[in-house]
N, C-alpha and C positions, 0 to 999 in steps of 0.2 A: 509551628502553626502558620497557617496562611489564611487570608481572607477568602471566603468562598460563599457569597450570597449573604443574605440577611440572617444572622444568627437567631433573631427573635422569631422569624418565620420558620426556621428550621426546627426550633424547639416548640413551635406552635403556641407562643405566648405573646402578650402585648408588650410594648416597649416600657410600660409602666409596671410590669409584673414585679412583685416583691420576691425575696429569697425563697420563701416557702413555695410559691407558685412555680418558681424556676426549678426547684428541687423536684417537685411532683412531676412536672412535665419531663424533666430529664429521666427520672426513674421509670416513668411509663414508657417513654421511647426507647430507653436502653433495654428494657425487658422485651419490647417488641422487635428490636433491630439487632440484638446480641447475636453474633454468628452461631452460637450454641443453641439458641432458642427460637430462631426464625426458620421459616420455610424458604427464604430467599437463598440464592446461590451464596456460597461462603464469601467469595470475593466482593460481591455487591453489598452483602450485609456487613462485612468488615469495613468497607469504605463508608457506608452510611453511619455505622456505630462510631467510627473515628471522627466524622464530622460533628455528630452531636456531642461527643466528648469534648472536642475542641470549643464548640459553641458554649458549652456549659462552663468549661474552664475560664473562658473570657468573661461571661456574664455573671458568674458567681463571685469574681474578684471585683471589689468596688472600684479600685483604680483602673483596672483594665476595662471595666464596663463603662466608666466615665469617658475614657479615651475612645472607646469603640462608638459610643453614642455621639461623640464630637465628630468622628470620622463620617458617620451616617449623615449628620447635618451638613458636612462639607460636601458630600456627594449630592444631597438634595439641592444645595445652592448651585453647584456647578451644573446640574441637569436643568435647573430652571433658567440659568443664564446661558445655556448651550456651550459651556466651556468644556473642552476635552479633559477628562480626568483619568489619571493613571492609577491603577490598583496598587502599584508599587509604593505609592505614597501612604496608602493605608497600612501596608505591611510594615512600614517603618516604625510604627508605635507599638507593634506586637513584640514583646521580648521573647527571645529564644529560650528554650527550656533550660539551657545551661545557666542562663542568668537568674533563673528562679531557684537554683540549688542554694539551700541555706536560708531561704525566706521562710519564716515561721509564721504560722497562723496563730491567733490566740486560742487558748484552750476553751473548749465548749463547757457548758455547765455540767454535763454528764461526766466529762473527763476530770473536772475539778472535784466533783462529788466522789468519784472513784479514788482520787488521790487522798481526799479527806478520810475515806473509809480505810484505806491502806495505812495511813498514819495512825488512825485509832487502833487498828488491829495490831500493829507493831507495838504500840504503847501497852495495850492490854496484855500481849504475849510477854513483854518484858516484865510487867508487874506481877504476872502470874509466875514466871520463872523465878523472880526473886522471892515471892511469897512461898513457893514450895521449898526453895532452898533454905529459907529461914525457918520454916515449920519443921524441917527435918534436922535442924541444928547444923547445917553446913556453912562453911565460910563463903562469903561472897567473892572474895579475892583468893583464888587458888592458882597454883602454877600447874599447867598441864603436865601429865605424866611424861609425854613425849619430849617436852622441853627439859624436864629433869634428867631424863636418860641421856639426851644430847649433851647437856652441860657436864654430867658425870664423865661421859667418854672424852670430852675435850680436856678435862682437868687431869685425867690419868695419862 
């Protein structure tokens, strides 16, 4: 990822936009600029789509967004004081993608709910299996037939 203009302007949101507004703006722009859904030439669409993806990736992460906002303030100060400013200084805070490998985000509410439903389903399945086995008079702890065959072959 590299710095390329103001990410807020690219996503057409204000600097005070919350996560929901960012997500909406990203979804709207990604639908409009995706190479498979736009009338723009493929190369131009792919470049624009990549830029909005990078902008959203930075602004959606609270730590990266804070660092990005700090760099914008630094640019404003340098412009007001007519100090030459190098973009390479901005790029220094942006982590490479390889450094983000293994970084986990917290589970969303929907994902936690799905895990809860999965656990409840497993528990109900186990209880039903035990209930059916007991109602038919079967033992709960039986040795599988393939294991008995294997043990008989080894002992002979």
